[in-house]
N, CA and C atoms as an extended XYZ file, in Angstrom:
267
Properties=species:S:1:pos:R:3:atomname:S:1:resname:S:1:resid:I:1 pbc="F F F"
N        10.798        4.574       50.208 N   MET     1
C        10.094        5.785       49.845 CA  MET     1
C        10.348        6.149       48.383 C   MET     1
N        11.600        5.955       47.966 N   ARG     2
C        11.952        6.286       46.592 CA  ARG     2
C        11.202        5.390       45.611 C   ARG     2
N        11.066        4.098       45.930 N   HIS     3
C        10.355        3.165       45.062 CA  HIS     3
C         8.874        3.527       44.965 C   HIS     3
N         8.300        3.944       46.079 N   ALA     4
C         6.884        4.336       46.072 CA  ALA     4
C         6.671        5.534       45.167 C   ALA     4
N         7.603        6.478       45.203 N   PHE     5
C         7.501        7.653       44.343 CA  PHE     5
C         7.567        7.249       42.871 C   PHE     5
N         8.465        6.351       42.521 N   LEU     6
C         8.602        5.898       41.133 CA  LEU     6
C         7.361        5.142       40.673 C   LEU     6
N         6.770        4.335       41.540 N   VAL     7
C         5.546        3.605       41.189 CA  VAL     7
C         4.405        4.577       40.937 C   VAL     7
N         4.258        5.569       41.788 N   VAL     8
C         3.200        6.574       41.609 CA  VAL     8
C         3.433        7.356       40.321 C   VAL     8
N         4.664        7.746       40.049 N   LEU     9
C         4.988        8.463       38.825 CA  LEU     9
C         4.671        7.617       37.592 C   LEU     9
N         5.045        6.346       37.637 N   PHE    10
C         4.745        5.438       36.528 CA  PHE    10
C         3.239        5.349       36.291 C   PHE    10
N         2.468        5.206       37.360 N   CYS    11
C         1.008        5.096       37.238 CA  CYS    11
C         0.402        6.365       36.666 C   CYS    11
N         0.941        7.514       37.076 N   LEU    12
C         0.418        8.783       36.567 CA  LEU    12
C         0.680        8.951       35.073 C   LEU    12
N         1.721        8.322       34.586 N   ILE    13
C         2.052        8.422       33.163 CA  ILE    13
C         1.403        7.284       32.373 C   ILE    13
N         1.492        6.062       32.869 N   ALA    14
C         1.057        4.894       32.108 CA  ALA    14
C        -0.453        4.771       32.000 C   ALA    14
N        -1.177        5.070       33.056 N   VAL    15
C        -2.631        4.875       33.040 CA  VAL    15
C        -3.310        5.769       31.995 C   VAL    15
N        -3.004        7.073       31.907 N   PRO    16
C        -3.647        7.881       30.860 CA  PRO    16
C        -3.299        7.417       29.446 C   PRO    16
N        -2.066        6.944       29.247 N   ILE    17
C        -1.677        6.450       27.918 CA  ILE    17
C        -2.476        5.198       27.579 C   ILE    17
N        -2.612        4.286       28.515 N   ALA    18
C        -3.380        3.060       28.275 CA  ALA    18
C        -4.842        3.382       27.999 C   ALA    18
N        -5.404        4.320       28.737 N   ARG    19
C        -6.805        4.696       28.502 CA  ARG    19
C        -6.982        5.336       27.136 C   ARG    19
N        -6.034        6.145       26.712 N   ALA    20
C        -6.126        6.785       25.398 CA  ALA    20
C        -6.066        5.746       24.285 C   ALA    20
N        -5.238        4.724       24.458 N   GLN    21
C        -5.159        3.668       23.444 CA  GLN    21
C        -6.446        2.864       23.399 C   GLN    21
N        -7.052        2.600       24.553 N   ASP    22
C        -8.315        1.869       24.581 CA  ASP    22
C        -9.441        2.673       23.968 C   ASP    22
N        -9.365        4.003       24.045 N   ALA    23
C       -10.428        4.861       23.536 CA  ALA    23
C       -10.292        5.140       22.044 C   ALA    23
N        -9.205        4.698       21.428 N   ALA    24
C        -9.010        4.938       20.000 CA  ALA    24
C       -10.125        4.264       19.216 C   ALA    24
N       -10.707        4.973       18.229 N   PRO    25
C       -11.809        4.385       17.474 CA  PRO    25
C       -11.359        3.206       16.629 C   PRO    25
N       -12.189        2.195       16.576 N   GLU    26
C       -11.940        1.031       15.732 CA  GLU    26
C       -12.288        1.391       14.290 C   GLU    26
N       -11.546        0.884       13.316 N   PRO    27
C       -11.905        1.154       11.924 CA  PRO    27
C       -13.257        0.520       11.612 C   PRO    27
N       -14.045        1.234       10.845 N   ALA    28
C       -15.382        0.752       10.501 CA  ALA    28
C       -15.283       -0.472        9.603 C   ALA    28
N       -16.198       -1.407        9.797 N   ALA    29
C       -16.196       -2.640        9.008 CA  ALA    29
C       -16.477       -2.339        7.538 C   ALA    29
N       -17.232       -1.279        7.277 N   ASN    30
C       -17.583       -0.939        5.897 CA  ASN    30
C       -16.773        0.253        5.403 C   ASN    30
N       -15.548        0.435        5.923 N   ALA    31
C       -14.706        1.551        5.532 CA  ALA    31
C       -14.351        1.437        4.047 C   ALA    31
N       -14.226        2.577        3.411 N   VAL    32
C       -13.882        2.626        1.998 CA  VAL    32
C       -12.439        2.162        1.828 C   VAL    32
N       -12.205        1.305        0.863 N   THR    33
C       -10.848        0.827        0.611 CA  THR    33
C       -10.078        1.890       -0.159 C   THR    33
N        -8.774        1.732       -0.209 N   ASP    34
C        -7.930        2.669       -0.949 CA  ASP    34
C        -8.296        2.635       -2.424 C   ASP    34
N        -8.307        3.799       -3.046 N   ARG    35
C        -8.620        3.873       -4.473 CA  ARG    35
C        -7.499        3.283       -5.316 C   ARG    35
N        -6.265        3.419       -4.832 N   VAL    36
C        -5.107        2.907       -5.564 CA  VAL    36
C        -4.510        1.756       -4.764 C   VAL    36
N        -4.327        0.613       -5.423 N   GLN    37
C        -3.786       -0.562       -4.748 CA  GLN    37
C        -2.706       -1.203       -5.605 C   GLN    37
N        -1.667       -1.707       -4.941 N   LEU    38
C        -0.674       -2.564       -5.582 CA  LEU    38
C        -0.961       -3.973       -5.098 C   LEU    38
N        -1.278       -4.861       -6.023 N   VAL    39
C        -1.706       -6.212       -5.670 CA  VAL    39
C        -0.633       -7.204       -6.110 C   VAL    39
N        -0.093       -7.942       -5.147 N   GLU    40
C         0.890       -8.977       -5.456 CA  GLU    40
C         0.162      -10.199       -5.990 C   GLU    40
N         0.563      -10.651       -7.172 N   ASP    41
C        -0.009      -11.845       -7.779 CA  ASP    41
C         1.115      -12.864       -7.900 C   ASP    41
N         1.375      -13.578       -6.802 N   ASP    42
C         2.472      -14.548       -6.785 CA  ASP    42
C         2.235      -15.697       -7.763 C   ASP    42
N         0.986      -16.081       -7.951 N   GLN    43
C         0.678      -17.210       -8.836 CA  GLN    43
C         1.113      -16.913      -10.264 C   GLN    43
N         0.917      -15.665      -10.736 N   ASN    44
C         1.278      -15.298      -12.103 CA  ASN    44
C         2.575      -14.496      -12.174 C   ASN    44
N         3.220      -14.237      -11.039 N   GLY    45
C         4.478      -13.507      -11.038 CA  GLY    45
C         4.326      -12.058      -11.448 C   GLY    45
N         3.267      -11.396      -10.974 N   LYS    46
C         3.006      -10.011      -11.365 CA  LYS    46
C         2.752       -9.142      -10.153 C   LYS    46
N         3.007       -7.869      -10.316 N   LEU    47
C         2.594       -6.839       -9.384 CA  LEU    47
C         1.592       -5.979      -10.147 C   LEU    47
N         0.334       -6.093       -9.768 N   ARG    48
C        -0.743       -5.411      -10.491 CA  ARG    48
C        -1.020       -4.044       -9.882 C   ARG    48
N        -1.357       -3.074      -10.731 N   ILE    49
C        -1.741       -1.729      -10.305 CA  ILE    49
C        -3.235       -1.600      -10.548 C   ILE    49
N        -3.995       -1.382       -9.462 N   VAL    50
C        -5.453       -1.311       -9.545 CA  VAL    50
C        -5.880        0.064       -9.048 C   VAL    50
N        -6.671        0.771       -9.860 N   ILE    51
C        -7.213        2.076       -9.486 CA  ILE    51
C        -8.722        2.010       -9.618 C   ILE    51
N        -9.415        2.362       -8.551 N   ASP    52
C       -10.883        2.326       -8.505 CA  ASP    52
C       -11.431        0.971       -8.944 C   ASP    52
N       -10.753       -0.097       -8.536 N   GLY    53
C       -11.214       -1.446       -8.824 CA  GLY    53
C       -10.889       -1.952      -10.220 C   GLY    53
N       -10.186       -1.161      -11.032 N   LYS    54
C        -9.858       -1.553      -12.406 CA  LYS    54
C        -8.341       -1.696      -12.544 C   LYS    54
N        -7.899       -2.840      -13.074 N   GLU    55
C        -6.473       -3.036      -13.305 CA  GLU    55
C        -6.029       -2.137      -14.455 C   GLU    55
N        -5.069       -1.247      -14.170 N   VAL    56
C        -4.606       -0.306      -15.189 CA  VAL    56
C        -3.203       -0.624      -15.683 C   VAL    56
N        -2.512       -1.543      -15.016 N   GLY    57
C        -1.181       -1.917      -15.466 CA  GLY    57
C        -0.587       -2.971      -14.555 C   GLY    57
N         0.586       -3.483      -14.956 N   TRP    58
C         1.257       -4.478      -14.137 CA  TRP    58
C         2.729       -4.552      -14.491 C   TRP    58
N         3.513       -5.030      -13.541 N   PHE    59
C         4.915       -5.354      -13.731 CA  PHE    59
C         5.037       -6.868      -13.676 C   PHE    59
N         5.891       -7.422      -14.538 N   ASP    60
C         6.264       -8.820      -14.409 CA  ASP    60
C         7.730       -8.949      -14.797 C   ASP    60
N         8.209      -10.161      -14.939 N   ALA    61
C         9.631      -10.368      -15.223 CA  ALA    61
C        10.049       -9.817      -16.579 C   ALA    61
N         9.093       -9.623      -17.488 N   THR    62
C         9.443       -9.141      -18.825 CA  THR    62
C         9.336       -7.634      -18.966 C   THR    62
N         8.677       -6.940      -18.023 N   GLY    63
C         8.597       -5.488      -18.145 CA  GLY    63
C         7.379       -4.895      -17.463 C   GLY    63
N         7.009       -3.701      -17.919 N   PHE    64
C         5.905       -2.912      -17.382 CA  PHE    64
C         4.867       -2.747      -18.484 C   PHE    64
N         3.610       -3.020      -18.164 N   TYR    65
C         2.535       -2.967      -19.143 CA  TYR    65
C         1.423       -2.061      -18.636 C   TYR    65
N         0.827       -1.300      -19.560 N   VAL    66
C        -0.211       -0.338      -19.208 CA  VAL    66
C        -1.432       -0.586      -20.076 C   VAL    66
N        -2.607       -0.636      -19.423 N   ASN    67
C        -3.869       -0.692      -20.153 CA  ASN    67
C        -4.367        0.744      -20.291 C   ASN    67
N        -4.185        1.348      -21.440 N   GLY    68
C        -4.604        2.735      -21.623 CA  GLY    68
C        -3.467        3.582      -22.171 C   GLY    68
N        -3.632        4.878      -22.080 N   ASN    69
C        -2.668        5.822      -22.638 CA  ASN    69
C        -1.556        6.124      -21.644 C   ASN    69
N        -0.426        6.552      -22.190 N   ILE    70
C         0.692        7.008      -21.373 CA  ILE    70
C         0.974        8.449      -21.773 C   ILE    70
N         0.965        9.350      -20.814 N   ALA    71
C         1.311       10.751      -21.055 CA  ALA    71
C         2.677       10.996      -20.434 C   ALA    71
N         3.542       11.719      -21.159 N   TYR    72
C         4.884       11.964      -20.641 CA  TYR    72
C         5.406       13.287      -21.176 C   TYR    72
N         6.412       13.795      -20.517 N   ALA    73
C         7.145       14.965      -20.988 CA  ALA    73
C         8.605       14.561      -21.044 C   ALA    73
N         9.259       14.911      -22.098 N   GLY    74
C        10.663       14.536      -22.219 CA  GLY    74
C        10.858       13.501      -23.307 C   GLY    74
N        11.821       12.627      -23.108 N   THR    75
C        12.201       11.650      -24.113 CA  THR    75
C        12.086       10.245      -23.556 C   THR    75
N        11.598        9.347      -24.394 N   ILE    76
C        11.576        7.933      -24.048 CA  ILE    76
C        12.485        7.228      -25.047 C   ILE    76
N        13.421        6.457      -24.547 N   THR    77
C        14.303        5.696      -25.424 CA  THR    77
C        14.080        4.224      -25.197 C   THR    77
N        14.303        3.441      -26.225 N   ASP    78
C        14.119        2.005      -26.133 CA  ASP    78
C        15.291        1.332      -26.817 C   ASP    78
N        16.045        0.583      -26.048 N   GLY    79
C        17.171       -0.123      -26.620 CA  GLY    79
C        16.898       -1.598      -26.794 C   GLY    79
N        15.683       -2.022      -26.463 N   LEU    80
C        15.348       -3.435      -26.544 CA  LEU    80
C        14.306       -3.664      -27.637 C   LEU    80
N        14.267       -4.866      -28.200 N   PRO    81
C        13.209       -5.151      -29.172 CA  PRO    81
C        11.849       -5.145      -28.478 C   PRO    81
N        10.819       -4.735      -29.206 N   THR    82
C         9.482       -4.694      -28.616 CA  THR    82
C         8.972       -6.107      -28.381 C   THR    82
N         8.220       -6.268      -27.315 N   LYS    83
C         7.665       -7.564      -26.965 CA  LYS    83
C         6.289       -7.329      -26.362 C   LYS    83
N         5.290       -8.008      -26.851 N   GLU    84
C         3.946       -7.836      -26.314 CA  GLU    84
C         3.693       -8.878      -25.241 C   GLU    84
N         3.051       -8.432      -24.173 N   ALA    85
C         2.720       -9.345      -23.067 CA  ALA    85
C         1.757      -10.415      -23.573 C   ALA    85
N         1.856      -11.620      -23.030 N   PRO    86
C         0.985      -12.707      -23.464 CA  PRO    86
C        -0.506      -12.416      -23.274 C   PRO    86
N        -0.841      -11.624      -22.255 N   ASP    87
C        -2.269      -11.334      -22.032 CA  ASP    87
C        -2.568       -9.854      -22.227 C   ASP    87
N        -1.829       -9.190      -23.111 N   ALA    88
C        -2.076       -7.772      -23.391 CA  ALA    88
C        -3.417       -7.626      -24.102 C   ALA    88
N        -4.115       -6.547      -23.811 N   PRO    89
C        -5.443       -6.343      -24.455 CA  PRO    89
C        -5.324       -6.022      -25.931 C   PRO    89
C-alpha cells in the first residue's frame, strides 16, 4: 500500500513537470542573434569582440586592440613600449 501511494505521488508531480517541459516554446529559426558577441578565433589566436556584426576590438597574446575611440575616466598608465598590432587599421 505504501509503494502504491509513492507511485501515485510521483505521477502527480512528474507528469505535470514533463508536460510543461514539452510545452516550452522552441526558439525560432530566424531569431535575432545577440548584438554583442565574443568570437573565439583559434586559428589566429584571438578573442574578437563583435557588436552589431562589426568587429570593434580583439585580444591576443600581445594585448588588447580597439578599432575606434576609447573613452575613459581616471588615469591610464603604460609601463611597456608601444607596439602596433600586425593587422591594425
